C-alpha positions in Angstrom: 92.9 14.4 -127.1 89.9 16.6 -126.5 87.0 15.1 -124.5 83.7 14.6 -126.3 82.0 17.5 -124.5 84.9 19.8 -125.6 84.6 18.6 -129.3 81.0 19.4 -129.3 81.7 23.0 -127.8 84.5 23.5 -130.5 81.9 22.1 -133.3 79.4 24.7 -131.9 82.0 27.6 -132.1 82.9 26.5 -135.6 79.3 26.6 -136.8 78.8 30.0 -135.0 81.8 31.4 -137.0 80.6 29.7 -140.3 77.1 31.2 -139.8 78.2 34.6 -139.1 80.4 34.5 -142.3 77.8 33.3 -144.4 75.1 35.6 -143.0 77.5 38.7 -143.7 78.4 37.3 -147.1 74.7 36.9 -148.0 73.8 40.3 -146.8 76.7 41.9 -148.8 75.8 39.7 -152.0 72.1 40.8 -151.7 73.0 44.4 -151.4 75.2 44.1 -154.6 72.2 42.4 -156.3 74.0 39.0 -156.5 72.8 37.1 -153.9 69.7 35.9 -151.7 68.2 34.1 -154.7 66.8 37.4 -156.2 64.7 38.1 -153.2 66.5 41.2 -152.1 64.1 43.5 -150.4 61.1 41.2 -150.7 59.3 39.6 -147.8 60.6 36.3 -148.9 63.9 37.6 -148.7 63.5 39.3 -145.2 62.1 36.0 -143.9 65.0 34.1 -145.4 67.4 36.3 -143.6 65.6 36.3 -140.3 65.6 32.4 -140.6 69.3 32.4 -141.1 69.6 34.8 -138.0 67.9 32.2 -136.1 69.9 29.3 -137.2 73.0 31.2 -136.1 71.6 31.4 -132.6 70.0 28.1 -132.2 72.1 25.6 -134.1 75.4 26.4 -132.2 73.5 25.9 -128.9 71.9 22.6 -130.1 75.3 21.3 -131.3 76.8 22.3 -127.9 74.4 19.8 -126.3 75.4 17.0 -128.6 77.5 15.1 -125.9 74.4 15.0 -123.6 71.9 13.2 -125.6 71.2 11.1 -128.7 68.7 13.5 -130.1 71.4 16.4 -130.1 73.9 13.9 -131.5 71.8 12.9 -134.5 71.0 16.8 -135.0 74.9 17.2 -135.3 75.2 14.3 -137.6 72.5 15.5 -140.0 74.0 19.0 -139.9 77.3 17.6 -140.8 75.8 16.1 -143.8 73.9 19.2 -144.8 77.2 21.2 -144.5 79.0 18.8 -146.6 76.1 19.2 -149.2 76.7 23.1 -148.9 80.4 22.4 -149.6 79.6 20.6 -152.8 77.3 23.5 -153.9 80.1 26.2 -153.0 82.7 24.0 -154.7 80.5 24.2 -157.9 80.5 27.8 -157.8 84.1 27.9 -157.2 84.6 25.8 -160.3 82.0 27.6 -162.5 81.3 31.0 -161.0 77.9 32.6 -162.3 79.6 36.0 -162.4 83.3 36.7 -162.8 83.6 39.4 -160.1 81.8 40.8 -157.2 81.9 44.6 -156.7 83.9 45.7 -153.6 83.0 48.5 -151.1 84.4 51.7 -152.3 85.1 50.5 -155.9 87.1 47.5 -157.5 86.2 44.1 -157.9 86.9 40.7 -156.2 87.0 37.4 -158.2 84.0 35.2 -157.5 86.1 32.2 -157.9 88.4 33.3 -154.9 85.6 34.4 -152.8 83.9 30.9 -153.3 87.1 29.2 -152.5 87.4 31.0 -149.2 83.7 30.1 -148.4 84.6 26.6 -149.5 87.4 26.2 -147.0 85.4 27.7 -144.1 82.6 25.1 -145.0 85.0 22.2 -145.1 86.5 23.2 -141.8 83.1 23.5 -140.2 82.0 20.2 -141.7 85.2 18.6 -140.3 84.7 20.0 -136.8 80.9 18.9 -136.9 82.1 15.3 -138.0 84.9 15.2 -135.4 82.3 15.9 -132.7 79.4 13.7 -134.1 81.3 10.6 -134.7 83.8 11.0 -131.7 84.1 7.8 -129.7 82.4 7.9 -126.1 84.9 8.2 -123.4 
């Protein structure tokens, strides 16, 4: 069984991967005119992406500190719930995609439902890793 500190480091790595995948996906969808809540090229859109990049850097660091103090532990617990909420939203997109396909670079299309399913699984795994750390028994 992994120690509490190892669980938090693994959760931090899972969140980093999750953040990078979502960030790259959001940039790609925005460039295709599909994502970023219609803010592509606007100041609000740029701020949104900069904030996302900041989360990718800061959140894994805060998660990795979870075994050291209660404030970090509660941050990880709250983040676990937020990721679960995100999984719910991605699950809704998977069930009822707003568009049938997403254009691929160089031509072709990819079913939005399949892309959402991939993001859904990544989100579930991240949530599970966060929960595994946040509610790990003290050793």
